[in-house]
C-alpha positions, 0 to 999 in steps of 0.5 A, a space after each residue: 500499499 505504500 506505493 499508492 498516491 496519497 494528496 499528503 505526499 505530492 510532490 514528495 519523493 519516494 524511495 522508489 524514484 516516483 513522488 506523490 505517494 504514501 509511503 514519502 509520508 507514511 515509513 519510518 524513513 518518513 516520519 525521520 526525515 518529516 522531523 528532520 526538516 521541520 526541527 533538525 536532527 534528533 541526534 547530531 551523528 546520524 539521521 533522524 528515523 521513525 524510532 527516534 520521533 515516536 521515544 521522543 512523543 512519549 512523553 509529549 513532544 509537541 514536534 513528534 506528536 505533530 508529525 505521527 498526526 501527520 504520518 498517521 492521518 494520512 495513512 487514515 486517509 489512504 485507507 478510507 480512499 482504499 475502503 470506498 472502493 474495496 467495501 472490507 469487514 475489517 482493515 488489518 493494519 501490518 509493517 515495518 511502522 505497526 509493529 516497533 513496538 505499542 509506543 507507535 498504536 499510541 493515543 497520537 497515533 491511533 487518534 490520526 489514522 482515525 482522523 483520517 479516515 474519517 475522513 475520507 471514508 464514506 457513512 457505511 464505512 465508517 465503522 469498518 474496525 481498524 486493527 492491528 495484524 499479530 503476525 508482524 513481520 511473518 505475514 509475507 512469508 506465512 502466504 507464501 507457504 500457504 500460497 506454495 501448499 495451496 498450488 500442490 
């Protein structure tokens, strides 16, 4: 989902070489980059990453909270747009940022994803549950194994 268009990422270069993708504003790398562009490095000895911003968010750093909110809102808005097309019964979030620890599922993150989702999802979809996947990094491997077994 990282390479779908996001209005929040308009003109922002993506790691894939194009621009305007959700990954450009809602990945761990992009969260670190956004913080750095606005406020400077958290640690002058290395580039800022999403985990650094999250660590600042915990004690209530308003700068970090604003960056996390922006990333979460962008993710939620993209989820809302996709829900309008796909009409899912449930949305399951997974990936590096989501599974970095329970703090990524903080109220700031949950609230911003919910606000972004509500800004785009049609009314009948507003109650669609948004859950955190439990398989973490194993999900692609389990899916590949399932596909292999089904083809035997």
